[in-house]
N, C-alpha and C positions, 0 to 999 in steps of 0.2 A: 454835283448834287444829284441825288437819286430822284427819279420821277415818282411822285406820290409815295415817297418813303420806301420805294422798292428799287433794288439794283437790277441791272440788265439781266443777271442770271435768273431772277424771279420771273421776268417777262418771258425768257426763253423756256423755262420749265412749264409755266402756265400755258404758253402757246402750244407746246408739245402735248400737254394733257388735253387741251381742247381739241387739237387735231386728232388725237387718238380716240376721243369720244365720238367725233364725227365719223371716223372710219368704222368704229363699232356700230354706229347707227346705220350706216349704209350697208355694211356686211349683214347685219341682222335683217334688214329689209330685203336684201337679195336672198338670204336663206329662207325667210318666211315666204317670199314670193315663189321661190322654186318649190318649196314644200306644197304650197297651195295649188300652184298651176300644174306641176309635173308629178306631184305625189312622191318626190324623191329628194334626196340630199344633192347639193351641187357636186359636180365631178371633181377630180383631183386638181384640175387646172384652177379651180376656184381658190384653193389654198395658196397657190403660187400668186394669183392675182391679189389675194388678201395681203400677202407678205409684201408685194410691190406697193400696194396702197399704203401700208404702214410706213414703209421706207420713204416713199414720196411725201407723205404727210409730215413726217419728222423733218425732212429736208426743207420743205416749204414753210414749216412753222418758224424757222430761224429768221428769214426776212420779214415775216409777219410780226415776230416779236421785236425786231429792230425798228420797224416802222411804228409800232405801237409805243415803244419806249421813247423814240425820238419825238413823236407827237405829244406824249405826256410831258416830256421835258419842255417842249416849246410852249405848251399851254400853261404850265406852271410858271415859266419865265414871263409870259405875257401878262399873267395875273398879277405878278409882283411889280411889274413896270407900269401898270395902268393906274 
């Protein structure tokens, strides 16, 4: 049975989208802070760091999606049994 009428795939895709939005927010804050404080764009290493953040966020979004999916299934089951 799907949790809240969504399959696991939906949870994985949604978690990845949320993770990428968080990475974008952090990256924008760093960019803006560097522009304001140093009056310049971040160096080339910032793009490598950004790519690493994207990769790590996507990897970590999978266990997050699994945990959310499992919790939703448990809650749905508890509601029907009560």
